[in-house]
PADOGU-663744 format. One record per residue: residue in three letters; x, y, z of N, C-alpha, C in turn. Coordinates in nm, 3 decimals. Layout:
- ALA, X, Y, Z, X, Y, Z, X, Y, Z
...
END
This chain:
- UNK, -2.547, 20.420, 0.496, -2.514, 20.369, 0.664, -2.471, 20.410, 0.709
- UNK, -2.384, 20.522, 0.762, -2.289, 20.622, 0.924, -2.267, 20.524, 0.980
- UNK, -2.153, 20.475, 1.006, -2.105, 20.398, 1.182, -2.054, 20.552, 1.227
- UNK, -2.083, 20.523, 1.329, -2.042, 20.593, 1.502, -2.094, 20.493, 1.578
- UNK, -2.084, 20.536, 1.680, -2.093, 20.535, 1.822, -2.136, 20.602, 1.881
- UNK, -2.231, 20.654, 1.987, -2.259, 20.658, 2.123, -2.188, 20.784, 2.188
- UNK, -2.073, 20.690, 2.217, -1.978, 20.750, 2.234, -1.913, 20.853, 2.218
- UNK, -1.901, 20.868, 2.078, -1.811, 20.999, 1.985, -1.896, 21.101, 2.044
- UNK, -1.788, 21.194, 2.023, -1.821, 21.398, 2.086, -1.894, 21.406, 1.906
- UNK, -1.962, 21.438, 1.845, -2.055, 21.488, 1.762, -2.038, 21.676, 1.806
- UNK, -2.003, 21.704, 1.689, -2.090, 21.871, 1.651, -2.168, 21.902, 1.500
- UNK, -2.215, 22.012, 1.500, -2.287, 22.041, 1.401, -2.153, 21.984, 1.303
- UNK, -2.251, 22.000, 1.136, -2.130, 22.030, 1.008, -2.089, 22.175, 0.988
- UNK, -1.958, 22.208, 0.947, -1.953, 22.334, 0.905, -2.005, 22.329, 0.729
- UNK, -2.070, 22.472, 0.720, -2.090, 22.551, 0.805, -2.200, 22.581, 0.814
- UNK, -2.316, 22.458, 0.909, -2.419, 22.489, 0.931, -2.422, 22.581, 1.029
- UNK, -2.502, 22.583, 1.105, -2.531, 22.697, 1.238, -2.649, 22.649, 1.265
- UNK, -2.705, 22.692, 1.460, -2.763, 22.706, 1.451, -2.852, 22.857, 1.491
- UNK, -2.986, 22.879, 1.457, -3.048, 23.004, 1.518, -3.192, 23.019, 1.609
- UNK, -3.241, 23.095, 1.695, -3.340, 23.105, 1.750, -3.431, 23.208, 1.690
- UNK, -3.522, 23.157, 1.668, -3.582, 23.249, 1.529, -3.736, 23.364, 1.630
- UNK, -3.663, 23.432, 1.701, -3.765, 23.509, 1.769, -3.884, 23.503, 1.761
- UNK, -3.922, 23.577, 1.640, -4.125, 23.607, 1.562, -4.151, 23.486, 1.559
- UNK, -4.084, 23.380, 1.557, -4.131, 23.233, 1.507, -4.123, 23.181, 1.631
- UNK, -4.079, 23.186, 1.721, -3.998, 23.046, 1.880, -4.027, 22.938, 1.779
- UNK, -3.869, 22.922, 1.674, -3.876, 22.855, 1.682, -3.688, 22.825, 1.641
- UNK, -3.688, 22.727, 1.690, -3.516, 22.716, 1.645, -3.538, 22.667, 1.467
- UNK, -3.403, 22.704, 1.419, -3.347, 22.678, 1.259, -3.224, 22.597, 1.206
- UNK, -3.201, 22.531, 1.123, -3.125, 22.489, 1.134, -3.059, 22.580, 0.992
- UNK, -2.949, 22.643, 0.998, -2.874, 22.771, 0.878, -2.802, 22.666, 0.795
- UNK, -2.830, 22.612, 0.692, -2.732, 22.518, 0.511, -2.778, 22.542, 0.445
- UNK, -2.598, 22.544, 0.357, -2.570, 22.667, 0.226, -2.732, 22.565, 0.177
- UNK, -2.827, 22.749, 0.148, -2.920, 22.713, 0.052, -3.077, 22.703, 0.066
- UNK, -3.037, 22.673, 0.207, -3.179, 22.565, 0.285, -3.115, 22.587, 0.367
- UNK, -3.284, 22.617, 0.541, -3.306, 22.654, 0.649, -3.447, 22.566, 0.579
- UNK, -3.378, 22.495, 0.757, -3.461, 22.372, 0.899, -3.527, 22.476, 0.987
- UNK, -3.625, 22.500, 0.986, -3.737, 22.492, 1.104, -3.768, 22.332, 1.185
- UNK, -3.724, 22.349, 1.237, -3.665, 22.227, 1.428, -3.768, 22.256, 1.444
- UNK, -3.838, 22.156, 1.532, -3.892, 22.144, 1.674, -3.851, 22.144, 1.745
- UNK, -3.898, 22.147, 1.901, -3.854, 22.212, 1.964, -3.757, 22.007, 2.068
- UNK, -3.804, 21.907, 1.984, -3.712, 21.827, 2.046, -3.557, 21.868, 1.928
- UNK, -3.594, 21.825, 1.823, -3.477, 21.895, 1.769, -3.441, 21.973, 1.807
- UNK, -3.450, 22.089, 1.798, -3.326, 22.129, 1.845, -3.265, 22.144, 1.980
- UNK, -3.366, 22.107, 2.071, -3.351, 22.074, 2.204, -3.162, 21.975, 2.183
- UNK, -3.199, 21.869, 2.119, -3.055, 21.735, 2.048, -3.021, 21.813, 1.985
- UNK, -3.004, 21.962, 1.918, -2.879, 22.025, 1.835, -2.748, 22.110, 1.901
- UNK, -2.891, 22.219, 1.950, -2.786, 22.268, 2.066, -2.715, 22.197, 2.184
- UNK, -2.699, 22.067, 2.172, -2.596, 22.028, 2.260, -2.522, 21.927, 2.231
- UNK, -2.467, 21.912, 2.046, -2.451, 21.886, 1.954, -2.305, 21.972, 1.928
- UNK, -2.243, 22.007, 1.954, -2.130, 22.105, 1.982, -1.924, 22.090, 2.047
- UNK, -1.947, 21.974, 1.980, -1.848, 21.921, 1.961, -1.723, 21.813, 2.172
- UNK, -1.864, 21.880, 2.182, -1.762, 21.875, 2.350, -1.822, 21.733, 2.453
- UNK, -1.980, 21.675, 2.366, -2.083, 21.582, 2.424, -2.036, 21.470, 2.357
- UNK, -2.067, 21.364, 2.402, -2.125, 21.240, 2.396, -2.251, 21.177, 2.328
- UNK, -2.317, 21.113, 2.256, -2.448, 21.113, 2.262, -2.532, 21.080, 2.338
- UNK, -2.403, 21.000, 2.400, -2.482, 20.926, 2.554, -2.468, 21.064, 2.650
- UNK, -2.408, 21.168, 2.674, -2.372, 21.334, 2.726, -2.521, 21.311, 2.673
- UNK, -2.521, 21.414, 2.575, -2.656, 21.454, 2.490, -2.789, 21.356, 2.519
- UNK, -2.778, 21.189, 2.613, -2.955, 21.176, 2.600, -2.954, 21.184, 2.821
- UNK, -2.814, 21.159, 2.871, -2.782, 21.179, 2.994, -2.869, 21.333, 3.048
- UNK, -2.816, 21.497, 2.940, -2.893, 21.592, 2.978, -3.043, 21.631, 2.959
- UNK, -3.040, 21.563, 2.785, -3.167, 21.565, 2.762, -3.289, 21.466, 2.872
- UNK, -3.265, 21.403, 2.930, -3.315, 21.280, 3.077, -3.354, 21.374, 3.214
- UNK, -3.217, 21.479, 3.179, -3.244, 21.492, 3.369, -3.363, 21.685, 3.298
- UNK, -3.342, 21.781, 3.172, -3.364, 21.913, 3.198, -3.500, 21.802, 3.179
- UNK, -3.592, 21.713, 3.082, -3.769, 21.713, 3.137, -3.804, 21.601, 3.158
- UNK, -3.721, 21.548, 3.287, -3.707, 21.444, 3.394, -3.802, 21.296, 3.297
- UNK, -3.740, 21.271, 3.200, -3.782, 21.162, 3.167, -3.705, 21.073, 3.129
- UNK, -3.717, 20.951, 3.092, -3.612, 20.826, 3.075, -3.700, 20.752, 2.994
- UNK, -3.573, 20.625, 2.939, -3.547, 20.612, 2.825, -3.622, 20.650, 2.729
- UNK, -3.486, 20.767, 2.654, -3.463, 20.884, 2.567, -3.399, 20.852, 2.432
- UNK, -3.309, 20.735, 2.534, -3.224, 20.673, 2.390, -3.192, 20.644, 2.295
- UNK, -3.354, 20.512, 2.269, -3.378, 20.472, 2.135, -3.390, 20.588, 2.047
- UNK, -3.463, 20.669, 2.101, -3.562, 20.809, 1.973, -3.416, 20.886, 1.945
- UNK, -3.303, 20.966, 2.046, -3.207, 21.004, 2.041, -3.097, 20.976, 1.974
- UNK, -3.089, 20.822, 1.914, -3.053, 20.777, 1.873, -3.089, 20.820, 1.744
- UNK, -3.200, 20.779, 1.719, -3.208, 20.703, 1.573, -3.213, 20.902, 1.518
- UNK, -3.255, 21.001, 1.595, -3.252, 21.092, 1.511, -3.108, 21.136, 1.555
- UNK, -3.039, 21.125, 1.601, -2.892, 21.180, 1.554, -2.791, 21.099, 1.467
- UNK, -2.891, 20.989, 1.455, -2.800, 20.874, 1.343, -2.872, 20.937, 1.216
- UNK, -3.003, 20.980, 1.181, -3.094, 21.074, 1.061, -3.000, 21.186, 1.068
- UNK, -2.976, 21.260, 1.124, -2.886, 21.442, 1.165, -2.805, 21.393, 1.110
- UNK, -2.691, 21.247, 1.090, -2.522, 21.258, 1.081, -2.570, 21.209, 0.889
- UNK, -2.647, 21.122, 0.884, -2.702, 21.102, 0.738, -2.700, 21.197, 0.662
- UNK, -2.763, 21.302, 0.680, -2.826, 21.409, 0.604, -2.770, 21.480, 0.673
- UNK, -2.677, 21.493, 0.692, -2.487, 21.607, 0.686, -2.531, 21.746, 0.776
- UNK, -2.634, 21.719, 0.830, -2.646, 21.841, 0.923, -2.541, 21.749, 1.064
- UNK, -2.529, 21.678, 1.127, -2.404, 21.657, 1.243, -2.324, 21.618, 1.192
- UNK, -2.138, 21.625, 1.288, -2.085, 21.522, 1.232, -1.951, 21.480, 1.338
- UNK, -1.959, 21.353, 1.324, -1.857, 21.305, 1.416, -1.744, 21.442, 1.429
- UNK, -1.670, 21.426, 1.602, -1.542, 21.484, 1.555, -1.433, 21.431, 1.517
- UNK, -1.317, 21.478, 1.455, -1.248, 21.414, 1.436, -1.068, 21.346, 1.539
END
């Protein structure tokens, strides 16, 4: 398990990048030698991992955008899994 705190800023791990596939109408995470088709929730979270926002800020933006509350547990779980998979990283 990778130690990180929700106040740390997160970004996509290089050389990963996000792309919206117009023909499939879905977000895709492009990684070396593989492509991950993202569900809408995963895409919404990863687009906010730009190195300028903390996990707390990402949660706040998602709750405001989707007019929902109590997203913290689910978002933190996803972010932890994304860090463990090497998709995102803490900013130095």
